[in-house]
Structures are given as structure tokens and as C-alpha cells.
C-alpha positions in Angstrom: 33.3 23.0 2.3 33.7 23.8 -1.4 31.8 26.5 -3.2 29.7 23.9 -5.1 28.8 22.1 -1.8 27.8 25.4 -0.2 25.7 26.2 -3.3 24.0 22.8 -3.2 23.3 23.1 0.5 21.7 26.6 0.1 19.6 25.4 -2.9 18.3 22.4 -0.9 17.2 24.6 1.9 15.4 27.0 -0.5 13.7 24.1 -2.3 12.5 22.7 0.9 10.9 26.0 1.8 9.3 26.4 -1.7 5.5 25.8 -1.5 5.6 24.4 -5.0 7.8 21.5 -4.0 5.2 20.5 -1.4 2.3 21.0 -3.9 4.0 18.8 -6.5 4.1 15.9 -4.0 0.8 16.4 -2.0 -1.6 17.0 -4.9 -0.8 13.7 -6.7 -0.8 11.9 -3.3 -4.2 13.4 -2.4 -5.6 12.2 -5.8 -4.1 8.8 -5.2 -5.6 8.4 -1.7 -9.1 9.9 -2.6 -9.7 7.9 -5.7 -7.7 4.9 -4.6 -10.3 4.2 -1.9 -12.9 3.4 -4.7 -10.8 1.2 -7.0 -10.2 -2.5 -6.9 -6.9 -3.9 -5.6 -4.4 -4.4 -8.4 -5.6 -1.4 -10.3 -3.2 -0.5 -13.1 -4.4 3.0 -14.1 -4.4 5.3 -11.1 -0.8 5.1 -10.1 0.7 5.8 -13.6 -1.7 8.8 -13.8 -0.5 10.3 -10.5 3.1 9.6 -11.4 2.7 11.6 -14.6 0.8 14.3 -12.7 3.7 14.7 -10.3 6.4 14.9 -13.0 4.2 17.4 -14.9 3.8 19.7 -11.9 7.6 19.8 -11.2 8.5 20.2 -14.9 5.9 22.7 -15.9 5.4 24.7 -12.7 8.3 24.4 -10.2 11.3 24.2 -12.5 10.6 27.2 -14.8 9.3 29.4 -12.0 12.5 28.9 -10.0 14.9 29.5 -12.9 13.1 32.5 -14.3 13.0 34.0 -10.8 16.7 33.6 -10.4 17.3 35.4 -13.7 14.8 38.1 -12.8 16.5 38.9 -9.5 19.9 39.0 -11.2 21.3 36.0 -9.4 22.6 34.4 -12.5 24.2 37.7 -13.6 26.0 38.2 -10.3 27.2 34.6 -10.2 29.0 35.2 -13.5 31.6 37.3 -11.6 32.3 34.5 -9.0 34.2 31.3 -9.3 30.9 29.4 -9.3 29.6 30.0 -12.8 25.9 30.4 -13.6 25.6 27.1 -15.4 26.6 25.4 -12.1 23.5 26.8 -10.5 21.4 25.4 -13.4 23.0 22.0 -13.0 22.4 22.0 -9.3 18.8 23.1 -9.7 18.1 20.4 -12.4 19.6 17.8 -10.1 17.5 18.9 -7.1 14.3 19.0 -9.2 15.2 15.5 -10.4 15.7 14.3 -6.8 12.3 15.8 -5.9 10.7 13.9 -8.7 12.3 10.7 -7.5 11.1 11.3 -3.9 7.6 12.1 -5.1 7.4 9.0 -7.3 8.8 6.8 -4.6 6.2 8.2 -2.1 3.4 7.5 -4.6 4.5 4.0 -5.3 5.1 3.2 -1.6 1.7 4.5 -0.6 -0.1 2.9 -3.5 1.4 -0.5 -2.8 1.0 -0.5 0.9 -2.2 1.4 1.5 -4.5 0.9 -1.4 -3.0 -2.3 -2.8 -2.3 -0.9 -6.3 -0.3 -3.0 -8.7 3.4 -2.2 -8.8 5.3 -3.5 -11.9 8.4 -5.7 -11.4 10.0 -4.9 -14.7 12.6 -2.3 -13.7 14.2 -1.6 -17.1 11.0 -0.6 -19.0 9.9 1.5 -16.0 13.3 3.2 -15.9 13.1 4.0 -19.6 9.6 5.3 -19.4 10.4 7.5 -16.4 13.7 8.8 -17.8 12.3 9.9 -21.2 9.1 11.2 -19.6 11.0 13.4 -17.1 13.4 14.6 -19.9 10.5 15.6 -22.1 8.6 17.4 -19.3 11.8 19.1 -18.0 12.6 20.3 -21.5 9.3 22.1 -21.7 9.9 23.7 -18.4 13.3 24.9 -19.4 11.8 26.4 -22.5 9.3 28.3 -20.4 12.1 29.5 -18.2 14.1 30.6 -21.2 11.3 32.7 -22.7 9.6 34.0 -19.5 10.7 37.5 -18.4 9.8 37.0 -14.7 9.2 34.2 -12.3 5.5 35.2 -12.1 5.1 34.9 -15.9 6.9 31.6 -15.9 4.5 30.4 -13.2 1.5 31.6 -15.2 2.6 30.0 -18.4 3.4 26.8 -16.7 0.0 26.6 -15.1 -1.7 27.5 -18.4 0.2 24.7 -20.2 -0.3 22.1 -17.5 -4.0 21.9 -17.4 -4.6 21.6 -21.1 -1.8 19.0 -21.3 -3.2 17.2 -18.3 -6.7 17.1 -19.9 -5.3 15.8 -23.3 -3.2 13.2 -21.4 -6.3 11.8 -19.7 -5.3 12.9 -16.2 -8.5 15.0 -15.7 -11.0 13.1 -17.8 -10.7 9.4 -18.8 -9.5 9.1 -22.4 -12.4 6.8 -23.3 -14.8 9.7 -22.5 -13.1 12.2 -24.7 -13.8 12.9 -28.4 -11.8 10.5 -30.5 -9.9 13.2 -32.3 -9.0 15.0 -29.0 -7.9 11.7 -27.5 -5.7 10.9 -30.5 -4.0 14.3 -30.3 -3.5 13.9 -26.6 -1.6 10.6 -27.2 1.3 12.5 -28.8 1.6 15.4 -26.4 4.6 15.1 -24.0 2.4 14.4 -21.0 0.0 12.1 -22.9 2.8 10.0 -24.4 4.4 9.8 -20.9 1.1 8.7 -19.3 0.6 6.0 -22.0 4.0 4.4 -21.7 3.7 4.3 -17.9 0.3 2.7 -18.3 1.8 0.1 -20.7 4.5 -0.8 -18.2 2.0 -1.1 -15.4 0.0 -3.6 -17.4 3.0 -5.7 -18.2 3.4 -4.6 -21.8 6.6 -3.4 -23.4 6.4 0.4 -23.8 5.6 1.5 -27.3 8.7 2.3 -29.3 6.9 5.0 -31.1 5.9 6.8 -27.9 9.4 6.4 -26.5 10.7 8.1 -29.7 8.1 10.8 -29.4 9.3 11.5 -25.8 12.9 11.5 -26.8 12.1 13.8 -29.7 10.4 16.3 -27.4 13.3 16.2 -25.0 15.9 16.8 -27.8 14.0 19.4 -29.9 12.5 21.4 -27.1 15.6 21.2 -25.0 17.7 22.5 -27.9 15.3 25.4 -28.3 15.5 26.2 -24.5 19.3 26.2 -24.7 19.2 28.6 -27.8 16.8 31.1 -26.2 18.0 31.0 -22.6 19.3 34.3 -21.3 21.5 34.7 -18.2 20.1 38.2 -17.5 
């Protein structure tokens, strides 16, 4: 077994024991089941909302908390003296967090389609584009939090503080049509808001807005670049 394989195996076990990984899957699933019982079959709003919620929880809560904790405990610094370089751990963690997102989204889609009869789009390419750019944007925000936070606890706090305002602006807590017009307009161009919108468009059979896709790509590139600039190994 190579050093990389050993590292990946250990990280999988640690992620499986992390309460945040369970939370990021169960909370959106709970919302889907509770509110799904009161919607009409073929609904096109609830499932995109819970998908965006799941990605947001992983990107803003689990990812930055894990990486900041590793730096706080000196794990990245100690790894710099071994054949497995610190950036390898970052790649493994990002890959595992992405796998977690895929599992969470697959679970939501499966339950939504089989249990509550929610509409599942058949257009794979637009859905893949929306999910890819949405995940990239949310993960870039999480990486920036990890880069700036001094401890895992502070990364956790910042992630939670960012998540709820972003979730509100994105229409995940209160329907957009019940929000003040200016607030709703601002929310459309937040990372989570743009992500929720493009998912909603895909679910209703529309082509995702090119403007919103560019917004998501811009967040991913600009915030990701800032995260790389400010990230510290120790």
C-alpha cells in the first residue's frame, strides 16, 4: 500500500466519524422529507433547494473546519518533512469532500424521486454544469475561510455565520417572493443564490442562465485565487 493510499484510507475513516459529514447529509434530507409531504408530485422547487443546502453545508462548514483544524494541530507542518507533501493532504481532502457532496446529492435525488415523487430532470449536461460551478464556488468560499481562520473552531464559527445569511439571501430559508425586492435581487448574485437559481432553472427544463454561470465561475476563480494567496501551512 502506497503512502498516498494509506493517507486516503485514514482520511476516509476520519471523515466517516466526523459529525459534520452526517449533518450535511441528514439536515437537507430531513427538510426534503418534512416539506416534501406537503407538496404536489412533480414539484420543481424543493429538491434544488435541498441540493444547494447540502453543498453549502459541506463547503462552508465541513471543509474549512477540517482544513483549519489540521493546520492548527500542526499536521500540515509535520507532513512537510515526510514524502507525502502537505498539498497531497489538501487534494485528498478536497476529493473526499467532493465525494461526500456527490453521495449527499445522489441520496436527495433518489429519495425525492422514489418517495415524494419530485421531478428529476433528464438533461444531464446542464445539471452537471450547474452542479460543477456551484460546488466550485461554494468550495472556494470554504477554502478562503480555512486560509484566514486561525483555528478549527473559528473556521467553524465563520462558516456557520456565513451560511445562514447566504441561505436566507438564496431563498433557502424564506421564499424569494416573500422577501423585499432589493434583498431578493442582491441574493440572486450571491454564490449560494446563483447556485440555487441555476439548479431551479435546470429543474424546470430551462437552460441555465449564462450570466449566473459566469457569476459562479467568477466566484470560484476570484475567491479560490484569494484562498491560495492567503493559505498558510502552519
